[in-house]
N, C-alpha and C positions, 0 to 999 in steps of 0.2 A: 367647053366648060365652063360656065360661069360661077359664082361666090355662091350661088345658092345649093347647087348641084356638087358641087366640091364639097361643101358642109354635109348634104346627105349623103355622100358615098363616107365620108370619114367615118359619119356615127353608125352607117353597114360596118363598117369596119373594125373600129373601136369603144363603140358604144356611146352612150349619151356624153358620156365628160368629152369626147373627138372634137376639136377645135381645127380650123382652118385661118391663115393667119397671110394676109399681101402686103408684104412692105413696100415701101416707095424706094426706087434706085439712087442712091445720092451723089454727088460729086465725091464723097470721104470714101463711099464703096461701089466703085461704079460695077465691079462684079460681080454683086451682092445676087443670090438666087432668091428671088422677089416674092413668089408662091411656097408658102412652109404648110403642111399638114402634119398631124398627130393628135394628141390627147392634154388637156388640162391632168396634173397630178397632186396630189394633196390640195388643190383648189387655188395651188399659186404658181405653181412649176410648169411652163410647156415643154412638154416630150417630144421632140422630134421625131418625127416617121420618117419622113422625106421633102426632099427639097427641089425647084425647078424653074427653070422660066415662065412655066404653064401648069396650070392645076393637072391634067395629063402627066407632065414632067415630073412633077414632083409627087404624084401616085407611083407610075414607074419606079421611081427611085426608093418610094418605103416598100415597094415589091422586091426590088430587089436585093437590099436590104436584111428584109427579113428572111428572103430563101440562104442569103449567108449567113446569119445569125443561126439559122437550123442546120443548115452543113457541119458550121461548127460542132452545134450540140453533137452530132451525130456523130461526127468524129472523134468528139470527148468522149461519148459513151462506149464508142467501140472499143477507145483505148484504153479505156476503165475496164472493160469487162475481158479483155484481151488481153491488158498487160501482164508481162512476166511470162504469158505463155508465149512455147515456141511451135509456130507454123508452120 
């Protein structure tokens, strides 16, 4: 996937404020993940949804994070609904 394809995919997922960023590896941060996907929040903050060494890896990371967050929300809803009840 190239940069243009990555931006197209990001816009499909997060709308018109989606953004992609490719950072250059540096000697100071040699293990930095260089491909970042997300969206611009409030016109100035980059809300990171996923990161990886390739665009595909960054989107897979975003998917994984979204699934984890959805599972946490579901567990919280169940606990709130059944909290205090003996099953």
